[in-house]
C-alpha positions in Angstrom: 0.0 0.0 0.0 1.3 3.4 -1.0 0.8 6.2 1.5 0.5 9.8 0.6 3.6 10.6 2.6 5.6 8.0 0.6 5.0 10.1 -2.5 6.6 13.2 -0.9 9.6 11.5 0.7 13.0 13.2 0.6 16.4 11.6 1.2 19.5 12.6 2.9 22.5 13.9 1.0 25.5 11.7 0.6 29.0 13.1 0.4 32.2 11.2 0.8 33.7 14.2 2.5 31.1 14.2 5.3 32.4 13.6 8.8 30.3 12.4 11.7 29.0 15.9 12.5 28.0 16.5 8.9 26.1 13.2 8.8 24.4 14.1 12.1 23.4 17.5 10.7 22.1 15.9 7.5 20.0 13.4 9.5 18.5 16.3 11.5 17.6 18.1 8.3 16.0 15.0 6.8 13.9 14.5 9.9 12.9 18.2 9.9 11.9 17.9 6.2 9.9 14.8 6.7 8.1 16.2 9.8 7.2 19.3 7.8 6.0 17.3 4.9 3.8 15.2 7.2 2.5 18.4 8.9 1.6 19.8 5.4 -0.2 16.7 4.4 -2.5 16.9 7.4 -3.0 20.6 7.0 -0.9 21.8 10.0 1.6 23.6 7.7 0.8 25.7 4.7 2.3 24.5 1.4 4.2 27.8 0.9 5.8 27.4 4.3 6.9 23.9 3.4 8.4 25.1 0.1 10.2 27.8 1.9 11.7 25.3 4.3 12.7 23.0 1.4 14.2 25.8 -0.6 16.9 26.2 2.1 17.9 22.6 1.6 17.2 21.5 -1.9 16.0 22.4 -5.4 12.3 22.9 -4.9 11.4 22.7 -8.6 13.1 19.4 -8.9 11.4 18.2 -5.7 7.9 19.2 -7.0 8.6 17.5 -10.3 9.6 14.3 -8.5 6.4 14.4 -6.4 4.4 14.9 -9.5 6.1 11.9 -11.1 5.5 9.8 -8.0 1.8 10.7 -7.9 1.5 9.8 -11.6 3.3 6.5 -11.1 1.1 5.7 -8.0 -2.0 6.5 -10.0 -1.0 4.2 -12.8 -0.3 1.4 -10.2 -3.8 1.5 -8.7 -5.5 2.3 -12.0 -7.1 5.6 -11.0 -6.1 9.2 -10.3 -5.0 10.1 -6.8 -6.4 13.2 -5.2 -4.2 14.4 -2.5 
């Protein structure tokens, strides 16, 4: 079963030059992003606020395009359009 949150998932950045502190910081950012995405999906955070948070950490246009592709893929898997 595909959850709505699955379609919006982000991933941590990987960099061979990261030390332990860099990895810890990236994990904190990942958890912050995912918590904000979850809050947005249930209406506790406005989409504009989510995009502002994401803009500090990633390419927002690329993220939105990825989400659109994920929704399209999920719709094709269940045979109907998803309304989020």
